C-alpha positions as CSV (number, residue, x, y, z in Angstrom):
1,M,89.3,74.8,68.2
2,S,90.3,77.0,71.2
3,S,93.5,79.3,71.2
4,L,95.3,81.3,73.8
5,E,97.2,84.1,73.3
6,T,99.8,86.1,75.7
7,V,98.7,89.9,75.4
8,S,101.2,90.6,77.9
9,A,103.3,89.5,81.0
10,L,100.0,88.6,82.8
11,Q,97.3,89.5,80.4
12,R,95.8,86.1,78.0
13,R,93.0,86.3,75.4
14,L,91.4,82.8,75.1
15,N,89.4,82.3,71.4
16,T,86.4,79.8,71.7
17,S,83.2,78.6,70.9
18,I,80.1,77.2,72.6
19,P,77.7,75.1,70.9
20,Q,74.0,76.3,70.8
21,Q,72.9,73.2,72.4
22,T,74.5,74.7,75.8
23,V,72.3,77.4,75.3
24,R,68.9,76.6,74.0
25,G,67.7,74.3,77.4
26,K,68.9,77.3,79.6
27,V,66.2,80.2,77.3
28,A,63.4,77.8,78.1
29,E,63.9,77.5,81.6
30,R,64.8,81.5,81.6
31,L,61.3,82.1,80.2
32,K,59.7,79.7,82.2
33,Q,61.0,81.4,85.1
34,I,60.0,84.8,83.7
35,G,56.7,83.8,82.4
36,R,55.6,82.6,86.3
37,T,55.2,87.1,87.1
38,A,55.5,88.3,83.7
39,K,52.2,90.6,83.2
40,I,51.2,90.5,79.4
41,A,48.0,92.1,78.8
42,G,45.4,89.8,77.8
43,F,47.1,86.8,80.2
44,R,47.2,86.0,83.6
45,P,50.6,85.5,85.3
46,G,51.8,82.0,85.3
47,K,49.6,81.4,82.0
48,V,51.4,83.4,79.0
49,P,52.1,80.9,75.9
50,H,55.3,80.2,75.0
51,K,55.6,82.0,71.9
52,I,54.2,85.0,73.4
53,L,56.6,85.3,76.1
54,D,59.5,84.5,73.9
55,Q,58.2,87.6,71.8
56,Y,58.2,89.8,74.6
57,Y,61.1,88.4,76.5
58,G,62.8,85.9,74.3
59,G,66.3,88.5,73.7
60,Q,66.5,88.9,77.6
61,A,66.4,85.3,78.3
62,R,69.1,84.4,75.2
63,Q,71.4,87.3,76.5
64,E,71.1,86.2,80.0
65,A,71.3,82.4,78.8
66,V,74.3,83.2,76.6
67,G,76.0,85.0,79.6
68,E,75.6,82.0,81.8
69,A,76.7,79.7,79.1
70,L,80.1,81.7,78.4
71,Q,80.9,82.0,82.4
72,R,80.4,78.3,82.9
73,A,82.8,77.1,79.6
74,F,85.0,79.5,80.5
75,A,85.6,78.3,83.5
76,Q,86.1,74.8,82.1
77,E,88.5,75.7,79.7
78,V,91.2,77.9,81.7
79,E,90.6,74.8,84.5
80,A,91.9,72.4,81.5
81,L,94.9,74.7,80.9
82,G,95.4,75.0,84.7
83,L,95.2,78.6,84.7
84,K,94.9,80.3,87.9
85,I,92.6,83.4,86.9
86,A,93.1,86.9,88.8
87,G,90.1,89.2,88.5
88,N,87.0,88.8,86.3
89,P,87.2,87.9,82.2
90,E,86.0,90.3,79.7
91,F,83.9,88.7,77.3
92,D,83.8,89.5,73.6
93,L,81.4,88.1,71.7
94,K,81.9,87.3,67.8
95,T,78.7,86.2,66.8
96,G,76.0,88.6,66.2
97,D,73.6,86.0,65.9
98,L,72.5,84.6,69.6
99,D,70.6,81.7,67.5
100,A,73.6,80.5,65.5
101,E,74.4,77.0,65.9
102,V,78.2,77.9,67.2
103,I,78.7,81.2,69.3
104,E,82.4,82.4,68.9
105,Y,83.9,84.9,71.6
106,S,87.1,85.5,72.9
107,A,87.7,86.4,76.9
108,T,90.7,88.5,78.1
109,F,91.8,87.9,81.3
110,E,94.9,88.2,83.6
111,V,96.6,85.3,85.4
112,Y,98.5,85.1,88.6
113,P,102.2,85.9,88.4
114,E,104.8,83.3,89.2
115,V,106.3,84.4,92.4
116,V,110.0,84.2,92.1
117,L,111.7,84.2,95.5
118,G,115.1,86.6,95.5
119,D,118.3,85.6,98.3
120,V,116.8,86.3,101.7
121,A,120.1,85.0,102.4
122,A,121.9,87.5,101.2
123,E,119.8,90.4,102.9
124,A,120.3,92.7,106.5
125,V,117.5,92.8,108.7
126,T,117.7,94.3,112.0
127,R,115.4,92.7,114.8
128,V,114.7,95.1,117.5
129,T,114.4,93.3,121.3
130,F,113.4,94.2,124.4
131,T,113.0,93.2,128.1
132,L,110.6,94.4,130.4
133,S,111.9,96.0,134.0
134,Q,110.5,96.8,137.2
135,G,111.8,100.4,136.3
136,D,109.4,100.4,133.2
137,V,106.3,98.8,135.2
138,D,107.0,101.8,137.7
139,S,107.0,104.1,135.3
140,T,103.6,103.3,134.0
141,V,102.2,103.7,137.5
142,E,103.8,106.9,137.6
143,T,101.9,108.0,134.2
144,M,98.5,106.6,135.8
145,R,98.8,109.0,138.8
146,K,100.1,111.7,136.5
147,Q,96.9,111.2,134.2
148,R,94.6,111.1,138.0
149,A,96.1,114.1,139.4
150,T,94.2,116.7,140.8
151,Y,95.6,120.7,141.4
152,E,96.1,122.9,144.1
153,A,97.5,126.8,143.4
154,V,101.7,127.3,144.6
155,N,103.4,130.3,145.1
156,R,106.4,129.9,143.0
157,P,107.8,130.1,139.8
158,A,106.4,127.8,137.1
159,Q,107.8,124.6,136.3
160,N,107.0,121.4,134.3
161,D,103.9,119.6,134.6
162,D,102.1,122.6,136.3
163,K,99.2,123.8,135.3
164,V,98.8,127.6,134.0
165,M,96.8,130.2,133.2
166,I,98.0,133.1,130.8
167,D,97.1,136.0,128.7
168,F,99.2,136.3,125.7
169,V,99.5,138.4,122.6
170,G,101.4,137.7,119.6
171,K,102.2,140.0,116.9
172,L,103.9,139.8,113.5
173,N,105.5,143.1,112.1
174,G,103.9,144.9,115.0
175,E,100.3,143.6,114.1
176,V,98.4,141.0,115.9
177,F,98.0,137.9,114.0
178,Q,95.1,135.7,113.5
179,G,94.8,133.6,116.6
180,G,97.7,135.1,118.3
181,E,96.0,136.9,121.0
182,A,93.9,134.8,124.2
183,K,92.7,135.6,127.9
184,D,92.7,133.5,130.6
185,Y,94.2,130.4,128.6
186,P,95.1,127.1,130.7
187,V,98.7,125.4,129.7
188,T,100.2,122.7,131.3
189,V,104.1,123.2,130.9
190,G,105.8,120.6,129.1
191,S,102.8,118.6,128.0
192,G,103.7,119.7,124.6
193,R,100.5,120.9,123.3
194,M,101.8,124.7,122.6
195,L,105.2,124.6,120.6
196,P,108.2,124.2,122.7
197,E,110.1,127.7,122.4
198,F,106.3,129.2,124.1
199,E,105.9,126.4,127.0
200,A,109.9,127.3,127.7
201,A,109.2,130.9,127.8
202,I,106.8,130.1,130.7
203,A,109.0,127.9,132.6
204,G,110.5,130.0,135.4
205,M,108.0,132.8,135.7
206,S,105.9,134.1,138.5
207,V,102.4,134.6,139.1
208,G,101.7,138.6,137.9
209,E,105.1,139.0,135.7
210,E,104.9,139.6,132.0
211,K,107.5,138.2,129.4
212,S,108.3,139.3,126.0
213,F,109.9,137.1,123.9
214,N,110.4,136.4,119.9
215,M,109.8,133.4,118.3
216,T,109.9,131.6,114.9
217,F,107.0,129.4,113.7
218,P,108.1,125.9,111.7
219,E,108.1,126.5,108.4
220,D,105.3,123.8,108.2
221,Y,103.0,125.4,110.8
222,H,99.5,125.3,109.9
223,G,99.0,129.0,110.3
224,K,100.1,130.2,107.1
225,D,100.2,133.8,108.1
226,V,103.2,133.1,110.6
227,A,104.6,129.8,109.3
228,G,108.4,130.4,109.1
229,K,108.1,133.6,110.3
230,E,109.4,135.7,113.5
231,V,106.8,136.8,115.7
232,T,107.1,138.7,119.6
233,F,104.9,137.4,122.3
234,T,104.1,138.8,125.4
235,I,103.3,136.5,128.0
236,T,101.5,137.1,131.3
237,L,101.1,134.9,134.3
238,K,98.0,134.3,136.0
239,S,98.0,131.9,138.0
240,V,100.1,128.5,138.8
241,E,98.9,124.9,140.2
242,A,101.1,122.4,140.7
243,P,100.1,118.6,140.4
244,V,99.0,116.6,143.5
245,L,99.9,112.7,142.7
246,P,97.4,110.0,144.2
247,A,99.1,107.5,146.4
248,V,99.2,104.1,145.4
249,D,97.0,102.6,147.4
250,A,94.1,100.8,147.7
251,E,91.8,103.8,146.3
252,F,93.8,104.0,143.7
253,A,93.6,100.6,143.0
254,K,89.9,100.8,142.6
255,S,90.0,103.9,140.7
256,V,92.0,102.1,137.7
257,G,89.9,98.7,138.1
258,V,90.7,96.6,140.9
259,A,87.8,96.0,142.5
260,D,89.1,95.0,145.8
261,G,91.8,97.8,146.0
262,D,94.7,95.0,146.3
263,V,97.8,97.2,145.2
264,A,100.2,94.1,144.3
265,K,97.4,92.5,142.3
266,L,97.4,96.3,140.2
267,I,101.1,96.1,140.0
268,E,101.3,92.1,138.7
269,E,98.1,93.4,136.5
270,I,100.1,96.4,135.0
271,R,103.1,93.9,134.4
272,S,101.0,91.4,133.0
273,N,99.6,93.9,130.3
274,L,102.7,95.3,129.6
275,S,104.5,92.2,128.7
276,R,101.7,91.6,126.1
277,E,101.5,94.9,124.5
278,V,105.6,94.5,124.7
279,E,105.2,91.6,122.9
280,R,102.8,92.7,120.2
281,R,105.1,95.7,119.3
282,L,107.8,93.7,118.6
283,K,106.1,91.0,117.1
284,S,104.5,93.9,114.7
285,R,108.1,95.8,113.9
286,N,109.8,92.8,113.5
287,K,107.2,91.6,111.3
288,E,107.3,95.2,109.2
289,A,111.6,94.3,108.6
290,A,111.0,90.8,107.5
291,M,108.2,91.7,105.1
292,D,110.4,94.8,104.0
293,V,112.7,92.2,103.3
294,L,110.6,90.1,101.0
295,V,109.5,93.0,99.2
296,K,112.7,94.1,98.2
297,V,114.4,90.8,97.2
298,C,110.8,90.0,94.8
299,E,110.5,91.3,91.5
300,F,107.4,90.1,89.6
301,D,104.2,92.0,87.5
302,L,101.0,92.6,89.5
303,P,97.6,91.7,88.0
304,R,95.9,95.0,87.7
305,A,92.6,93.7,88.9
306,L,94.0,92.7,92.7
307,V,95.3,96.3,92.5
308,G,92.0,97.6,91.4
309,W,90.5,96.0,94.2
310,E,92.9,96.7,96.5
311,M,92.8,100.4,95.8
312,E,89.2,100.9,96.1
313,S,89.1,98.5,99.3
314,L,91.6,100.9,100.9
315,M,89.9,104.3,99.9
316,Q,86.4,102.6,101.5
317,Q,88.6,102.2,104.7
318,T,89.7,105.5,104.4
319,V,86.8,107.5,104.4
320,R,85.3,104.8,107.4
321,D,87.8,105.7,109.2
322,M,87.1,109.7,108.9
323,E,83.6,108.9,109.4
324,Q,84.2,107.4,113.0
325,R,86.5,110.7,113.8
326,G,83.7,112.7,113.6
327,M,84.4,114.3,109.7
328,K,81.3,114.2,107.9
329,M,82.0,113.3,104.3
330,N,78.9,113.2,102.6
331,G,78.8,110.6,100.5
332,M,82.4,112.0,99.3
333,Q,85.0,109.6,97.6
334,L,88.7,109.9,97.5
335,P,90.6,109.1,94.4
336,P,91.8,105.5,94.5
337,E,94.9,106.5,92.6
338,L,96.1,107.7,96.2
339,F,96.5,104.3,97.3
340,R,97.8,102.8,94.7
341,E,101.6,103.0,96.5
342,R,100.0,100.9,99.5
343,A,97.8,99.0,97.2
344,E,100.6,97.4,95.8
345,K,102.4,96.5,98.2
346,R,99.7,94.5,99.9
347,V,98.9,92.8,96.9
348,K,102.6,91.8,96.5
349,L,103.1,90.9,100.0
350,G,99.6,88.9,100.0
351,L,101.2,86.7,96.8
352,I,104.4,86.1,98.4
353,L,103.2,84.9,101.7
354,N,100.5,82.4,99.8
355,Y,103.8,81.4,97.7
356,L,105.8,80.6,101.3
357,V,103.1,79.5,103.0
358,E,102.7,76.5,100.6
359,K,106.2,76.1,99.6
360,H,107.6,76.2,103.4
361,D,104.6,74.1,105.0
362,L,103.9,77.7,106.8
363,G,100.5,76.8,107.8
364,A,98.5,78.4,110.7
365,Q,99.1,75.6,113.5
366,A,95.9,74.8,115.4
367,D,97.7,75.4,118.8
368,K,99.3,78.5,117.9
369,L,96.0,80.1,116.3
370,R,94.5,79.1,119.8
371,A,97.4,80.5,121.6
372,L,96.9,84.2,119.3
373,V,93.4,84.1,120.0
374,E,93.4,83.6,124.0
375,D,96.0,86.2,123.8
376,Y,94.0,88.8,122.3
377,A,91.4,87.8,124.9
378,Q,93.2,88.6,128.0
379,S,92.4,92.0,127.3
380,F,88.8,91.6,127.9
381,D,87.1,91.3,131.5
382,Q,85.8,87.7,130.1
383,P,88.1,86.3,127.6
384,E,86.6,83.1,127.7
385,E,83.3,84.6,126.1
386,V,85.9,86.7,123.6
387,V,87.9,83.3,122.7
388,R,84.1,81.4,121.8
389,W,83.3,84.6,119.8
390,Y,86.2,84.1,117.4
391,Y,85.8,80.4,117.4
392,A,81.9,80.7,116.3
393,D,82.1,82.7,112.8
394,P,84.6,81.2,110.6
395,A,85.4,84.6,109.1
396,R,86.4,86.3,112.2
397,L,89.3,83.3,112.9
398,Q,90.4,83.6,109.4
399,E,91.5,87.2,110.7
400,I,93.8,85.5,113.3
401,E,94.9,82.7,111.3
402,N,95.9,85.2,108.8
403,L,98.1,87.2,111.4
404,V,99.5,83.2,112.3
405,L,100.7,83.0,108.8
406,E,102.1,86.4,108.7
407,E,103.9,85.3,112.1
408,N,105.4,82.1,110.5
409,V,106.6,84.0,107.5
410,A,108.4,86.7,109.1
411,D,109.9,83.8,111.4
412,W,111.3,82.2,108.5
413,V,112.7,85.3,107.1
414,M,114.3,85.9,110.5
415,A,115.8,82.6,110.4
416,N,117.4,82.9,106.9
417,A,118.5,86.3,106.6
418,K,121.5,88.1,107.9
419,V,119.8,89.4,111.4
420,T,121.2,91.8,113.4
421,D,119.5,92.4,117.0
422,Q,119.0,96.0,118.2
423,P,117.5,97.0,122.1
424,V,115.4,99.5,122.2
425,T,114.2,101.4,125.3
426,F,111.0,101.7,126.9
427,T,109.7,105.0,125.1
428,E,111.4,104.0,121.7
429,L,108.8,100.7,121.8
430,M,105.6,102.5,123.2
431,G,105.9,105.0,121.2
432,N,105.8,107.5,123.7
């Protein structure tokens, strides 16, 4: 007889048994398999008698056969009980003799929680909106011009966007602090590379001029010796160069990838690329707002196994990202506990999304899946090749399908919650 115990909200313990007859045949198969390569003095591989093999490898074969039998019997039991298992079971053999006619065991495991959706209709959610204008396109062209600027010396005071050369000395309590002194130091005024007060002091200075001023470093400044403290800087301006922006002509168009130099084509490409990027960012921000609503209105226990796997996955991904940025990790691992909060949110959202997709038929339609793949492909020189690349591998296509499912769920939330539209500026949306 089998019995099922409720250990905690999600943890269950199955007490049951397997008959020896389900194990014996597997033990014989194991021994036969081992015998093909087993090296035992006095016998050639494949010619060792069964009795000798059993003496040497019988214990191993029984353990492996029992392990397989437990997994198989457990899967059948939980299927019969209609249980959905989260993670792997922990087996505990109650019968010490593996040759016993009946081998009793218990299996402790977690089940998936029941997702109970709260009242989405009562929740307020802000949906950001934005309409691309010609001014935004022009602003992007101007940014591209600045990125390709050349510089020439000018005889006037320094101003924003100028490239200047300075000497500076910084003193704390009358002493030069570490990193507080430099000669022939290049600064682009207004670029944000230096602290705002420092760059503001340079603006308006002329070549050969020296200026002293006091400045207080932020409390969170990376240099702990001066963080939150007032220092005195003395700056000497040695040169000023003004940016010279390229004209928007055929040469400029060619320099940014338009082979025939057609400026109209360049402007159209910029508009098209901006439109796609705007659409993606709007979807991303609104999807995040929708997901936050779902996390808020759903309360249920999470399987520890799933959270643990997600913590490990996030940790490994972070280590890989750090290595790709040039950091030498040398096999160092980060504490998975650092990622618990993110892992719990991701697991919870995954369970909610699965529930909503099934309950409200929010699966990824083939046409929407194709449209998203083609949208991504437009960022490449040969989009048709990219489309074929995605459809050639089910795993790659699954990634896009997951995004479609998330978009469908986000649209469902927006259709059911109390939505307020909030227009944002181009700068706010693009994050620059």
